[in-house]
C-alpha positions in Angstrom: 0.0 0.0 0.0 2.9 2.3 0.7 4.1 2.2 -2.9 0.7 2.9 -4.3 0.1 5.9 -2.1 3.4 7.7 -2.4 4.5 7.0 -5.9 2.3 9.6 -7.5 4.2 12.3 -5.6 7.3 11.7 -7.7 5.8 12.8 -11.0 4.1 15.7 -9.2 7.4 17.1 -7.8 9.2 16.6 -11.2 6.4 18.5 -13.0 6.4 21.3 -10.5 10.2 21.7 -10.7 9.9 21.8 -14.5 7.4 24.7 -14.3 9.9 26.9 -12.5 12.2 27.5 -15.5 9.2 27.6 -17.8 7.8 30.5 -15.7 10.9 32.5 -16.3 11.0 31.8 -20.0 7.3 32.6 -20.5 7.6 35.7 -18.4 10.3 37.0 -20.6 8.4 36.1 -23.8 5.1 37.8 -22.8 7.1 40.9 -21.7 8.7 41.1 -25.1 5.4 40.5 -26.9 3.6 43.1 -24.9 6.3 45.7 -25.4 6.3 45.0 -29.2 2.5 45.2 -29.3 2.1 48.2 -27.0 5.4 50.0 -26.5 4.5 52.1 -23.4 5.9 52.6 -19.9 2.6 51.2 -18.6 3.2 48.0 -20.4 6.6 47.6 -18.6 4.8 48.4 -15.3 2.2 45.6 -15.8 5.0 43.1 -16.7 6.9 44.1 -13.6 3.7 43.5 -11.5 3.3 40.1 -13.2 6.9 39.2 -12.2 6.1 40.1 -8.6 3.0 37.9 -8.7 5.1 35.1 -10.1 7.6 35.2 -7.2 5.8 32.5 -5.0 5.9 30.1 -7.9 9.6 30.8 -8.4 10.9 30.6 -4.9 8.6 28.1 -3.0 9.6 24.4 -2.9 8.1 22.2 -5.6 6.0 20.2 -3.1 5.3 22.8 -0.4 2.8 22.0 2.3 0.9 23.8 5.0 1.2 27.6 4.9 3.7 27.4 2.0 1.0 25.6 -0.1 -1.4 28.4 0.7 1.1 31.0 -0.4 1.6 29.1 -3.7 -2.2 29.0 -4.2 -2.5 32.8 -3.5 0.5 33.4 -5.9 -1.3 31.6 -8.7 -4.5 33.6 -8.1 -2.4 36.8 -8.1 -0.8 35.8 -11.4 -4.2 35.2 -13.0 -5.7 38.5 -11.7 -2.7 40.4 -13.0 -2.9 38.7 -16.4 -6.6 39.6 -16.7 -6.2 43.2 -15.6 -3.1 43.8 -17.8 -4.8 42.3 -20.8 -7.8 44.6 -20.3 -5.6 47.6 -19.7 -3.2 47.1 -22.6 -6.0 45.8 -25.0 -3.2 43.9 -26.7 -5.1 40.9 -28.0 -2.7 38.3 -29.3 0.3 40.3 -28.2 -0.8 40.7 -24.6 0.1 38.8 -21.4 -2.7 36.2 -21.9 -0.2 33.4 -23.0 1.2 33.5 -19.5 -2.1 32.2 -18.2 -0.9 28.7 -19.1 1.6 28.6 -16.3 -0.6 29.2 -13.2 -3.3 27.0 -14.6 -0.9 24.1 -15.5 0.7 24.4 -12.0 -2.8 24.3 -10.4 -3.6 21.1 -12.3 -1.1 19.1 -10.2 -3.3 20.0 -7.1 -6.5 19.2 -8.8 -8.5 19.8 -12.0 -11.1 21.8 -10.0 -8.6 24.5 -8.9 -7.1 24.7 -12.5 -10.5 25.3 -14.1 -11.4 27.8 -11.3 -8.4 29.8 -12.3 -9.5 29.8 -15.9 -12.9 31.1 -14.8 -11.2 33.7 -12.7 -9.1 34.8 -15.7 -12.2 35.1 -17.9 -14.1 37.0 -15.2 -11.2 39.4 -14.6 -10.4 40.0 -18.3 -13.9 40.6 -19.5 -15.0 42.4 -16.3 -12.1 44.9 -16.5 -12.5 45.3 -20.3 -16.2 46.0 -19.8 -15.5 48.5 -17.0 -13.1 50.4 -19.3 -15.4 50.3 -22.3 -12.9 48.2 -24.4 -15.1 45.1 -24.8 -16.0 46.2 -28.3 -13.2 44.7 -30.5 -14.2 41.4 -32.1 -10.5 40.4 -32.5 -9.8 41.1 -28.8 -12.7 39.0 -27.7 -11.7 36.1 -30.0 -8.1 36.2 -28.9 -9.1 36.2 -25.2 -11.5 33.3 -25.6 -8.9 31.4 -27.6 -6.3 31.7 -24.9 -8.8 30.8 -22.1 -9.7 27.7 -24.0 -6.0 26.8 -24.5 -5.4 27.3 -20.8 -8.4 25.0 -20.0 -7.2 22.3 -22.4 -3.7 22.6 -20.8 -5.2 22.0 -17.4 -7.1 18.9 -18.5 -4.1 17.5 -20.4 -1.8 18.2 -17.5 -4.0 16.5 -15.0 -4.5 13.5 -17.2 -0.8 13.1 -17.9 0.0 13.4 -14.2 -2.7 10.8 -13.4 -1.3 8.4 -16.1 2.3 8.7 -14.8 1.2 8.2 -11.2 -1.0 5.2 -12.1 1.6 3.5 -14.4 4.6 3.6 -12.1 3.2 1.9 -9.0 0.7 -0.3 -10.8 2.6 -3.7 -10.5 3.3 -3.0 -6.8 -0.2 -1.9 -6.1 -1.6 -5.0 -7.8 0.8 -7.3 -6.0 0.0 -5.7 -2.7 -3.7 -6.0 -3.3 -3.5 -9.6 -4.3 -1.2 -10.5 -1.4 -3.6 -8.8 1.0 -6.5 -10.7 -0.5 -4.6 -13.9 -0.2 -3.8 -13.3 3.5 -7.5 -12.4 4.2 -8.8 -15.5 2.4 -6.2 -17.8 4.1 -7.4 -16.5 7.5 -11.1 -16.8 6.8 -11.0 -20.3 5.2 -11.7 -23.2 7.5 -8.8 -25.5 8.5 -7.6 -27.8 5.7 -9.4 -25.9 2.9 -6.1 -25.2 1.2 -4.7 -28.6 1.9 -3.5 -29.9 -1.4 -3.6 -33.6 -0.4 -7.0 -33.3 1.2 -8.5 -31.6 -1.8 -7.1 -34.3 -4.1 -8.3 -37.1 -1.8 -11.8 -35.6 -1.5 -12.1 -35.3 -5.3 -11.0 -38.9 -5.8 -13.6 -40.2 -3.3 -16.4 -38.3 -5.1 -15.2 -39.6 -8.5 -15.0 -43.2 -7.4 -18.5 -43.0 -6.1 -19.7 -41.7 -9.5 -17.5 -44.0 -11.6 -16.5 -47.3 -10.0 -13.0 -48.2 -10.7 -10.2 -50.6 -9.7 -7.5 -47.9 -9.7 -7.6 -44.1 -9.6 -5.2 -41.2 -9.1 -5.0 -37.4 -9.1 -1.8 -36.1 -10.8 -0.6 -32.6 -10.3 1.7 -30.4 -12.4 5.4 -30.3 -11.6 8.6 -29.1 -13.3 10.6 -30.9 -15.9 7.6 -32.0 -18.1 6.3 -34.5 -15.5 3.4 -34.9 -13.2 3.4 -35.9 -9.6 0.9 -38.3 -7.9 -1.1 -36.3 -5.4 -3.2 -39.2 -4.2 -4.4 -42.6 -5.5 -6.8 -45.4 -4.7 -6.6 -49.2 -5.4 -5.9 -52.5 -3.8 -2.2 -52.1 -4.6 -0.1 -49.1 -5.3 0.3 -48.3 -9.0 3.3 -47.0 -10.9 1.4 -44.4 -13.1 2.7 -42.9 -16.3 3.6 -39.3 -15.4 5.6 -38.0 -18.4 4.0 -35.3 -20.5 6.6 -35.6 -23.3 5.7 -39.1 -24.4 2.9 -39.9 -26.9 0.4 -41.1 -24.3 -3.3 -40.5 -23.4 -2.0 -38.5 -20.4 -0.1 -36.1 -22.6 -2.9 -35.8 -25.1 -5.5 -35.0 -22.4 -3.2 -32.5 -20.9 -2.6 -30.6 -24.1 -6.2 -30.8 -25.5 -7.8 -30.1 -22.1 -10.5 -32.7 -23.1 -11.4 -36.1 -21.5 -9.7 -39.0 -23.1 -10.9 -42.7 -23.1 -8.5 -45.5 -23.9 -8.3 -49.3 -23.6 -4.7 -49.3 -22.6 -3.7 -49.1 -19.0 -1.9 -45.9 -17.9 -0.2 -47.9 -15.2 3.3 -49.2 -16.2 2.9 -52.4 -14.1 -0.4 -53.5 -15.8 -0.1 -55.2 -19.2 -1.7 -58.0 -21.1 -5.4 -57.5 -20.5 -7.9 -54.9 -21.8 -9.0 -52.2 -19.4 -11.1 -49.0 -19.5 -9.1 -45.9 -18.7 -10.5 -42.4 -18.4 -8.3 -39.3 -18.2 -10.0 -36.0 -17.3 -7.9 -32.8 -17.2 -8.3 -30.4 -14.3 -8.5 -27.0 -15.9 -8.6 -23.7 -14.0 -9.4 -20.9 -16.3 -7.2 -21.7 -19.4 -4.5 -23.6 -17.6 -4.2 -27.3 -17.1 -3.2 -27.9 -13.4 -3.6 -31.7 -13.2 -5.2 -34.8 -14.4 -7.7 -37.3 -12.9 -7.2 -40.9 -14.0 -9.6 -43.8 -13.3 -9.3 -47.4 -14.6 -11.5 -50.5 -14.5 -10.4 -54.0 -15.4 -13.2 -54.4 -18.0 -14.1 -52.8 -21.2 -16.9 -50.2 -21.7 -16.8 -49.2 -18.0 -17.2 -45.4 -18.7 -20.2 -44.6 -21.0 -20.8 -40.9 -22.0 -23.1 -40.2 -19.1 -20.4 -41.4 -16.6 -17.8 -39.3 -18.4 -20.1 -36.2 -18.1 -20.7 -36.8 -14.3 -16.9 -37.1 -13.7 -16.2 -34.1 -15.8 -18.7 -32.1 -13.7 -17.1 -33.2 -10.5 -13.6 -32.3 -11.8 -14.7 -28.8 -13.0 -15.9 -27.8 -9.5 -12.7 -29.1 -7.8 -10.2 -27.7 -10.3 -10.4 -24.2 -8.9 -9.9 -25.4 -5.3 -6.9 -27.4 -6.4 -5.4 -24.5 -8.2 -5.9 -22.3 -5.1 -4.1 -24.9 -3.0 -1.2 -25.2 -5.5 -0.8 -21.4 -5.7 -0.9 -21.1 -1.9 1.7 -23.8 -1.6 3.9 -22.1 -4.1 3.6 -18.7 -2.4 4.3 -20.2 1.0 7.3 -22.1 -0.3 8.8 -19.0 -2.0 8.3 -17.0 1.2 9.9 -19.7 3.3 12.9 -20.1 1.0 13.5 -16.4 0.9 13.3 -16.1 4.7 15.7 -19.0 5.2 18.2 -17.4 2.8 17.8 -14.1 4.6 18.5 -15.6 8.0 21.5 -17.4 6.5 22.9 -14.2 5.1 22.4 -12.3 8.4 24.0 -15.1 10.5 27.0 -15.3 8.1 27.6 -11.6 7.8 26.8 -10.9 11.5 27.4 -13.1 14.5 29.5 -15.7 12.6 32.1 -13.2 11.5 32.1 -11.6 14.9 32.8 -15.0 16.6 35.6 -15.6 14.2 37.2 -12.3 15.2 36.7 -13.3 18.9 38.6 -16.5 18.2 41.4 -14.6 16.5 41.6 -12.3 19.5 41.8 -15.2 21.9 44.6 -16.8 19.8 46.5 -13.5 19.9 46.1 -13.3 23.7 47.3 -16.9 24.1 50.3 -16.2 21.9 51.2 -13.1 24.0 50.9 -14.9 27.3 52.8 -18.0 26.2 56.1 -18.2 28.1 55.1 -15.5 30.6 55.7 -16.6 34.2 52.5 -17.2 36.2 50.2 -17.0 33.2 49.7 -20.8 32.9 46.2 -20.7 34.4 45.1 -17.8 32.2 46.4 -19.6 29.1 44.5 -22.7 30.1 41.3 -20.8 30.6 41.8 -19.0 27.3 42.3 -22.3 25.5 39.1 -23.6 27.0 37.3 -20.5 25.9 38.8 -20.9 22.4 37.6 -24.5 22.1 34.1 -23.3 23.1 34.2 -20.5 20.5 35.3 -23.1 17.9 32.4 -25.3 18.8 29.9 -22.5 18.5 31.3 -21.5 15.1 31.0 -25.1 13.9 27.3 -25.1 15.1 26.7 -21.9 13.2 28.2 -23.3 10.0 26.0 -26.4 10.3 23.0 -24.1 10.8 23.9 -22.2 7.7 24.3 -25.4 5.8 20.9 -26.5 7.0 19.2 -23.2 6.1 20.7 -23.2 2.6 20.0 -26.9 1.9 17.0 -27.5 -0.3 15.7 -30.2 -2.6 17.4 -29.9 -6.0 14.9 -30.2 -8.9 17.2 -32.6 -10.6 18.5 -34.5 -7.6 15.4 -35.1 -5.5 14.7 -35.7 -1.8 16.9 -38.7 -1.3 20.0 -36.9 -2.7 19.4 -33.8 -0.6 18.9 -35.8 2.6 22.0 -38.0 1.9 24.2 -35.0 1.3 23.0 -33.4 4.6 23.6 -36.6 6.5 27.1 -37.0 5.1 28.0 -33.4 6.0 26.7 -33.7 9.5 28.5 -37.0 10.0 31.8 -35.6 8.8 31.6 -32.7 11.3 30.3 -34.7 14.3 32.4 -37.9 14.0 29.3 -40.2 13.7 29.3 -43.0 11.2 26.2 -42.6 9.0 24.5 -45.5 7.2 22.3 -44.5 4.2 19.6 -46.7 2.7 17.9 -45.2 -0.3 15.0 -46.7 -2.2 13.5 -44.2 -4.7 11.5 -44.4 -7.9 11.7 -42.2 -11.0 8.5 -40.5 -10.0 8.6 -37.4 -7.8 6.6 -36.1 -4.8 5.1 -32.6 -4.9 7.8 -30.0 -4.3 6.3 -28.8 -1.1 6.0 -32.4 0.3 9.6 -33.1 -0.6 10.7 -29.9 1.3 8.7 -30.8 4.4 10.1 -34.3 4.5 13.6 -33.0 4.1 13.1 -30.6 7.0 11.8 -33.4 9.2 14.9 -35.5 8.3 17.2 -32.6 8.9 15.7 -32.0 12.4 15.9 -35.6 13.3 19.6 -35.8 12.2 20.3 -32.6 14.1 18.7 -33.9 17.3 20.8 -37.1 17.0 24.0 -35.0 16.6 23.3 -32.6 19.4 21.6 -34.7 22.1 22.1 -38.5 21.4 25.8 -38.9 21.9 25.6 -41.6 19.3 28.4 -43.3 17.3 26.2 -44.5 14.4 23.3 -42.9 12.5 21.0 -44.8 10.2 19.1 -42.8 7.6 16.5 -44.5 5.4 14.6 -42.8 2.6 12.0 -44.7 0.6 10.0 -42.9 -2.1 7.3 -44.4 -4.3 4.8 -41.5 -4.8 2.6 -40.7 -3.2 4.1 -43.1 -0.6 7.3 -41.9 1.2 9.1 -43.0 4.4 11.9 -41.2 6.1 13.6 -42.9 9.1 16.4 -41.6 11.2 17.8 -43.9 14.0 20.8 -43.6 16.3 22.5 -45.8 18.9 22.8 -43.0 21.5 21.4 -42.6 24.9 17.8 -42.4 23.8 15.0 -40.0 24.7 14.6 -38.8 28.3 11.3 -39.5 29.9 10.6 -35.8 31.0 10.9 -32.5 29.1 14.2 -32.0 27.3 16.0 -29.4 25.2 15.2 -31.3 22.0 11.4 -31.2 22.6 11.0 -28.0 20.6 12.5 -29.7 17.6 10.1 -32.7 18.0 7.2 -30.2 18.1 8.3 -28.7 14.8 8.6 -32.1 13.2 5.1 -32.9 14.3 3.8 -29.7 12.8 5.5 -30.3 9.5 4.1 -33.9 9.4 0.6 -32.7 10.0 1.0 -30.1 7.2 1.6 -32.8 4.6 -0.7 -35.4 6.2 2.1 -37.7 7.2 2.4 -39.9 10.3 5.3 -39.1 12.7 6.6 -41.8 15.0 9.2 -41.3 17.8 10.2 -44.6 19.4 13.1 -46.1 21.3 15.5 -48.2 19.3 16.8 -51.5 20.7 19.2 -52.0 22.3 19.8 -48.2 22.6 19.0 -45.0 20.9 16.0 -43.4 19.2 14.2 -43.9 15.9 12.2 -41.2 14.3 9.9 -42.1 11.3 7.8 -40.0 9.0 5.4 -42.0 6.7 3.4 -40.4 3.9 0.4 -42.1 2.4 -0.3 -45.8 2.3 1.9 -48.9 2.0 4.3 -49.2 -1.0 3.1 -50.8 -4.1 3.5 -54.6 -4.4 6.9 -55.6 -5.8 8.7 -52.4 -4.8 11.9 -52.7 -2.9 10.5 -51.2 0.3 7.6 -53.7 0.3 10.0 -56.7 0.3 11.0 -58.2 3.6 14.8 -58.4 4.1 15.5 -56.9 0.7 18.7 -55.2 1.9 20.7 -56.5 -1.1 18.5 -54.5 -3.6 18.5 -51.3 -1.6 20.9 -48.5 -2.5 23.0 -48.4 0.7 25.9 -46.2 1.6 28.0 -45.8 4.7 30.1 -42.8 5.6 
């Protein structure tokens, strides 16, 4: 709102400053024209009087306020009165002082069109009134010249006001629009009931409605993502399905996405289902003119979706598409704001307290060097060395905090890569031995879900490093969208029974898990330690690595 309210002052001040030299130039020009038209001493006197009336416009600040603004307004009135009286007295017509009327009128247009037109009316009243009083309102040429200049002055007032309004409106328009939309977003987010902007909840609700209207053996809602692929937001079926998610291939999914029309096919859209005919229906979710996702339903029989069923499904999808788009936009805005805030905090820590602590450490080193070899300073040197070790520990903690703040899910690497990199870095700095077990598919989770799972994993690893006093750390990451499982276990001293300093981190993890509809488990590990698990969605699909018991040989495992 600030940008929108103050930006118009800038063109106003620039225009007023430009009028100052124009006043001088036009004052000189009308003086020369008046003297050439009516070469008398009285002409010079009227021009001198006009110069005196113009002084407020020449010396006052461009954007004067209060009493100075009143003086400026009175100065413009004086200019108009002098122009009218001098025009009537000199009876100069085109060669009089009337052209100068443009300046006070144009100056008044910055304050408002009403004041500018009032000055034009005052000029007409003064000129014709004084001319009638002196008996000079008889020349047709004089009347035409006066009317012409008054009309030109009125046109200049209207044009100046419109130009000023256009400049003031154009400059802050993007900021004003952004402010208005963000304010509306904040208001709507506060007024909506809980869960209304929950992406997973909206997708699950849509899928339940569609399955009731169009019975199926498998169904899923796919949402847009980067890289020309879709992500599985939710799905239904007796077993988890490996859905086709590429938009670049020649598939019914890609065709429905591009055409924004429902598509029926007898070929399954699940990669794991082949060899028997099916009925598959793909319905795009369109908000406005944009495709934001796809609904896929399949039945293990032909002819399962007649036209009336397709029409019912399409009606359900059309009402849910806008809600899904709102949830996607809200997630994107929240993710951008969170990322920017984390980067800002990282910059402030790095440029502020981290640098100051480094300087403190150097100061301690210099003090130790100066006291080394000094008789009786052994105790002081020992205390300084202890202090130096503590400063080094705090600096290390800050560096790890900076790394955590700047760590994010790479669009090309994925959640497993980001979590593995973070675990290796923490292990290298803490002396723990980390064991990684990664089981991921080519499909991706929604970006906001990946980010929340990464933060849960980071917090669990940080708790183990700070509080567990563990020698080993086991990090497991299983991803088979929409299923995911993050597990962090250690062989440390375990969780205390009462309140502890790590409880705040556990609360944050629970909040993040609720945000993405995940289940968070915190349990003791036998024979010692703690195990923290975050599970998203249902069990893994049949045949996946994570579904097999004792399938350690097929799991990507790494130890550091």
